[in-house]
C-alpha angles and dihedrals in degrees: 000000000000095000131081127339092253093061109140099208128075129200119231100218101174101094118114119217091336092163090060103038103026095117092047090049090048097050095046094046094046091048093050093046093051091047093050093049097044097042095044095046091046091056091046090050092050091051090049098050097042108072092195086067093056090106126124093253094056092040090057090046090052091049091050092049092049088049088054092050093052091044091053092045090055090059113023103062091052091046092051091050092049093051091062098036127094091224125034102215136147132189118252095244092046089050092056091046089055089045091052095049092043095057097031092056092040092053090045089057091060090049092050091048088051090052090049091050091053091047090053091047093054092043095052103030101033105027095154091055096041097100092048096047101038099051122160091254090052091051090049091053092050092050093047092050092045090061104026100051096050091044092055094045095047090045089058090050090053092048091050095051104031094083098043112119117259124224097173133044104190117092112206093221145055096255141026107273133124089319088081089075090067088067094064119104092220136018115248114222091202091052092048094049094045090046089055090049091051090049091054095045099043102033114014098044095047090044093052091045091052093048091048092047096049091044088056090047094052093044093051095041092048090062093044133075125302090252091057092049090050092050092049092051093045096050102035107039096068091052092048090053091051089047094050092047094049093043090056092050091048091049089053091050091053091047090053090059091052104038099027110162094028087086120077120236091250093053091049092049094049094049093045090051088051088061099043100035112023103034098055088049090049091054092051094048099044102038095068 
C-alpha cells in the first residue's frame, strides 16, 4: 500500500465511518444480498419449470435476473468481508477480475434491455409476424451476443490497463471500478480511445436503439386501440424505469473517471450503494 510501486495489494478507501457502523452495514448488505439471490433464482426457476413461460419475453427476463445475481455475487461477498475486516484490501489481480465482471455484466444489461425492447416492439407492432421473427434460434443468438460482445470488449480494456505502472495504491471507493484508473502513473491514450469506443458500443448504441424502439412503440400504439395502448404501457414502462435508473448510475460512473477527487467520499459511497443495493432490487421488482 505505501511501499514499492510493485506492491500487489490495493486499499479500498471509500468506506465511511466503518468502525462505527460496520455491523449495520453488514446486516443490511447481507439481507439485501440473500433477498436478491433467493427472489431472482426463484423467478428463474419458475420460468424454467413452466413450459408456458418459455417465451422470448420471459427468457430475456430470466437472463436479466441471472445477470443481476452474478453482478451482485461479484460485489457483495467482498463487501461483507471488508465490513468485518480491520483492513479493506484487495489483490491487484482480484481487483481487475472484479473490474472486468462489474463492467461486463453492466454492459450486458444494456444489451439484454435492447433485446427486450426489440421483442416488445415485434410483439406490439408486428403481432402476426412475432412467431416468425422471434424464433428460439434468434433468441439464442441475441442472448449469446448480449454476453459475448461486452465480455470481449471489457477483456481488452483489462489487458490494456493491467500492466500500466501504478503510483498510488489507495482506491477512493468500496470496489474496483473506474477509480482504478486514478492509480496509474500516466494516462494511456490507447486506453482512453478504446474506452470511449467501448462506451459507445456497449452503452450509447443500445441506449439509442432502446429509445428509438420504444418511441416507435408509443407512436404506433397511440394511433391504435385502447387495448394496444394499455398493453404497451404495461409491458414497456417497467423496462424504461430500469433503463433510466441504470443509465443515471452509468453516467455517474463515467463522471467519476473524469472528475475523480471532486466528489466527496460520502457522495461516492451513496452512488455506489445505489448501483449495488438499489438497482438489483429495482430489476427484480419491475421485471415481473
